[in-house]
C-alpha positions in Angstrom: -53.6 -37.6 -31.6 -53.6 -41.1 -33.0 -56.2 -43.4 -31.8 -55.6 -47.2 -32.0 -58.1 -50.0 -31.7 -57.7 -53.7 -32.2 -59.4 -54.1 -35.8 -58.3 -56.4 -38.6 -55.2 -55.3 -40.4 -56.7 -53.6 -43.3 -59.2 -51.8 -41.2 -56.5 -50.6 -38.8 -54.5 -49.2 -41.8 -57.6 -47.3 -43.1 -58.3 -46.0 -39.6 -54.8 -44.9 -38.9 -54.4 -43.0 -42.2 -57.8 -41.3 -41.7 -57.1 -40.5 -38.0 -56.6 -36.8 -37.1 -53.4 -36.1 -35.5 -53.1 -33.3 -32.9 -50.0 -31.5 -31.7 -48.6 -31.6 -28.2 -46.5 -29.0 -26.2 -44.4 -29.8 -23.2 -42.4 -28.2 -20.5 -38.8 -29.7 -19.9 -37.8 -29.5 -16.4 -34.9 -30.8 -14.2 -35.6 -31.5 -10.6 -38.9 -29.6 -10.9 -37.3 -26.4 -12.4 -38.3 -25.5 -15.9 -35.3 -25.5 -18.4 -36.8 -25.6 -21.7 -39.7 -26.7 -24.0 -40.6 -29.3 -26.6 -43.4 -30.0 -29.2 -44.4 -32.4 -31.7 -47.0 -32.7 -34.5 -48.3 -35.4 -36.7 -49.9 -34.7 -40.1 -51.9 -37.7 -41.5 -51.8 -38.5 -45.1 -53.1 -41.3 -47.4 -49.8 -43.2 -47.2 -49.1 -42.6 -43.6 -47.8 -39.8 -41.3 -45.4 -36.8 -41.5 -44.0 -36.1 -38.0 -42.0 -33.2 -36.7 -40.6 -32.4 -33.3 -38.8 -29.4 -31.7 -36.8 -29.4 -28.5 -35.0 -26.4 -26.9 -33.2 -26.6 -23.6 -31.2 -23.8 -22.1 -29.6 -24.3 -18.6 -26.1 -24.2 -17.0 -24.0 -26.9 -18.6 -26.5 -27.8 -21.4 -27.5 -25.7 -24.3 -29.6 -28.1 -26.5 -31.8 -27.6 -29.6 -33.3 -30.3 -31.9 -35.3 -30.2 -34.9 -36.7 -33.5 -36.5 -38.9 -34.4 -39.4 -39.6 -38.0 -40.2 -42.0 -40.1 -42.4 -44.1 -43.1 -41.1 -46.2 -45.6 -42.8 -50.0 -46.2 -42.0 -48.7 -48.7 -39.4 -46.4 -46.3 -37.8 -43.2 -48.0 -39.2 -40.2 -45.7 -39.7 -39.5 -44.7 -43.3 -37.1 -41.7 -43.3 -35.6 -39.3 -40.7 -33.9 -36.0 -40.8 -32.6 -34.4 -37.7 -30.6 -31.1 -37.0 -29.4 -30.5 -33.6 -26.7 -28.3 -31.6 -25.3 -29.3 -28.4 -23.3 -26.6 -26.5 -22.5 -24.8 -29.8 -21.6 -28.1 -31.8 -23.8 -28.8 -34.7 -25.0 -32.5 -35.4 -26.9 -33.7 -38.5 -28.5 -37.1 -38.8 -30.3 -38.9 -41.6 -31.8 -42.3 -41.4 -33.5 -44.5 -44.1 -34.0 -48.2 -44.7 -32.7 -50.3 -47.5 -34.3 -53.4 -48.6 -33.1 -55.8 -51.2 -34.6 -59.1 -52.3 -31.5 -61.1 -51.6 -30.5 -59.4 -48.2 -31.8 -59.0 -44.8 -33.4 -55.6 -44.5 -31.1 -52.8 -43.1 -31.3 -49.3 -41.8 -28.6 -46.8 -42.6 -27.9 -44.1 -40.1 -25.5 -41.3 -41.2 -24.3 -38.9 -38.5 -22.3 -35.7 -39.2 -20.7 -33.9 -36.4 -17.4 -31.9 -35.7 -16.5 -32.1 -39.5 -16.8 -35.7 -39.5 -19.4 -38.3 -40.9 -20.2 -41.9 -40.4 -22.5 -44.2 -41.8 -23.8 -47.2 -39.7 -25.7 -50.1 -41.0 -28.3 -51.4 -38.5 -30.7 -54.4 -38.7 -34.1 -53.3 -39.4 -37.1 -54.2 -37.4 -40.7 -53.4 -38.1 -41.5 -51.7 -35.0 -38.8 -49.2 -34.7 -38.6 -45.8 -33.0 -36.0 -43.3 -33.8 -35.3 -42.0 -30.4 -33.1 -38.8 -29.9 -33.0 -37.2 -26.4 -36.1 -35.5 -25.0 -38.2 -36.1 -28.2 -42.0 -36.3 -27.1 -42.9 -37.3 -30.7 -40.7 -40.4 -30.7 -42.3 -41.3 -27.3 -45.9 -40.7 -28.7 -44.9 -43.1 -31.5 -43.6 -45.6 -28.9 -47.0 -45.6 -27.1 -48.9 -46.3 -30.3 -46.5 -49.1 -31.5 -46.7 -50.6 -27.8 -50.4 -50.9 -28.1 -50.3 -52.3 -31.7 -47.9 -55.0 -30.7 -48.9 -55.8 -27.0 -45.6 -54.1 -25.8 -43.6 -56.7 -27.6 -40.7 -56.7 -30.2 -40.0 -52.9 -29.9 -36.7 -51.3 -30.9 -35.1 -48.0 -30.7 -32.6 -46.4 -33.0 -30.2 -44.3 -30.7 -28.5 -41.4 -32.7 -25.5 -41.1 -30.5 -21.7 -41.6 -31.5 -22.0 -43.9 -34.6 -25.5 -44.8 -33.9 -27.0 -48.1 -32.4 -30.1 -50.0 -32.3 -31.6 -51.6 -28.9 -34.6 -53.6 -27.9 -37.2 -51.8 -25.9 -38.9 -53.4 -22.8 -42.2 -51.9 -22.1 -43.8 -52.8 -18.7 -47.3 -51.7 -17.6 -48.1 -50.6 -14.2 -51.3 -49.6 -12.3 -53.2 -46.7 -13.6 -52.9 -43.4 -11.8 -54.8 -40.1 -11.7 -54.4 -36.5 -12.9 -56.0 -33.6 -14.5 -55.6 -32.2 -18.1 -56.7 -28.7 -18.6 -58.5 -28.9 -15.2 -60.5 -31.9 -15.9 -59.9 -35.4 -14.3 -58.2 -38.0 -16.4 -57.2 -41.6 -16.0 -53.5 -41.9 -16.4 -51.8 -45.1 -17.9 -48.3 -45.7 -16.3 -45.7 -47.5 -18.4 -41.9 -47.9 -17.9 -39.5 -48.3 -20.9 -36.2 -49.7 -20.5 -33.7 -49.0 -23.2 -30.0 -49.8 -23.2 -30.1 -50.1 -19.5 -31.9 -46.8 -18.8 -35.6 -46.4 -17.6 -38.0 -43.7 -18.9 -41.4 -43.6 -17.1 -44.2 -42.8 -19.4 -47.8 -41.6 -18.5 -50.4 -41.5 -21.1 -54.1 -40.5 -21.3 -57.2 -42.6 -22.3 -56.6 -41.9 -26.1 -53.0 -43.1 -25.7 -51.6 -39.5 -25.9 -48.3 -38.8 -24.1 -48.9 -36.6 -21.0 -45.6 -37.0 -19.2 -42.2 -38.7 -19.4 -39.7 -38.9 -16.6 -35.9 -39.8 -16.9 -35.2 -40.7 -13.3 -31.5 -41.2 -13.6 -30.8 -37.6 -14.9 -33.8 -35.8 -13.1 -35.4 -34.6 -16.3 -39.1 -34.7 -17.1 -41.5 -33.7 -20.0 -44.8 -32.5 -18.8 -47.6 -31.8 -21.3 -48.9 -28.2 -21.1 -52.0 -28.3 -18.8 -51.4 -31.7 -17.1 -50.8 -32.4 -13.6 -50.1 -35.9 -12.2 -51.6 -36.7 -8.9 -50.2 -40.1 -7.9 -51.4 -41.8 -4.6 -49.4 -41.8 -1.5 -46.7 -44.5 -1.4 -46.8 -46.7 1.5 -43.9 -47.0 3.7 -42.5 -43.5 2.7 -40.0 -42.2 5.3 -41.3 -39.4 7.5 -40.4 -35.7 6.6 -37.5 -34.6 8.8 -37.7 -31.3 10.9 -36.2 -28.3 9.2 -32.5 -28.3 9.2 -32.3 -31.9 9.9 -31.8 -35.0 7.6 -32.9 -38.6 7.9 -29.9 -40.9 7.4 -30.0 -44.6 6.8 -29.6 -46.8 9.9 -26.0 -47.6 9.0 -25.2 -44.0 8.7 -26.9 -42.8 12.0 -25.0 -42.2 15.4 -25.9 -44.6 18.1 -28.6 -43.2 20.3 -27.4 -41.8 23.7 -28.3 -44.0 26.8 -31.5 -43.0 28.6 -31.3 -40.7 31.5 -32.0 -42.2 34.9 -35.7 -41.6 36.1 -35.8 -39.9 39.6 -37.9 -41.8 42.2 -41.2 -39.9 43.0 -41.3 -38.2 46.4 -43.3 -40.0 49.1 -46.8 -39.0 50.1 -47.3 -36.3 52.5 -48.8 -38.5 55.2 -46.1 -41.2 54.9 -42.9 -41.1 57.0 -39.8 -40.9 55.0 -38.0 -44.2 54.4 -35.3 -44.9 57.1 -31.8 -44.4 55.9 -29.3 -47.2 56.1 -27.4 -47.3 59.2 -23.7 -46.4 59.0 -21.0 -48.5 60.7 -19.1 -46.3 63.3 -15.9 -45.0 62.2 -13.0 -46.5 63.9 -10.6 -43.9 65.5 -7.4 -43.3 63.6 
């Protein structure tokens, strides 16, 4: 696990290269049902980090596997990536590496091979860039570390889909929540990353380790093994409907039936009944 503290730049580099990296394993679920697993590992070296990630999802409509290795600098800047994946039986291979020339703006070259075709896309390079394939917990862990180092600013994601693209990351911090990790209480930091119009909710521990990631738009989640999130009750939540019934929005509800008339109470026992109204005599026909 990579710890990060606001030291001077050289001290930060020395600390990062010497920090011990720990692996993480996760359950992948959709709408609360387990559909796969994921894991990552970071190995520290004098020049930076070697990172690896594995993802396996097997469910109706999606058979997905991913294996990724990448090299990061001591400041967690991306150096090189190799990825192999299979999506519903179709193989995909991706390589990415930067190119820097003294007379040109730095670029990042992304080569994607799929279905017998290969494309290479030149992307503008940014210092704080995360290579972000689907459901990769290692990429999200790197994003958390870069967010702390850069105060959640000037963050970018390389998205290895179609020909490849790069997009800014907006990282917003929310109030802390609570949870347990391996049965012990833990303070949980809550962030939301917005990338290319999609939101990912991130939950991290006191040492900046990824504990949980949620993809609300598609109902998937990554939950670290042994972690349980216990968020506080949300005010204004609708009541739970009775079994077999649902709560519809006001515009979809049928109008309420008119109230039934309430019968008049009987008179007391010691009170004469009220006189009946006199009826006019009927005229003979």
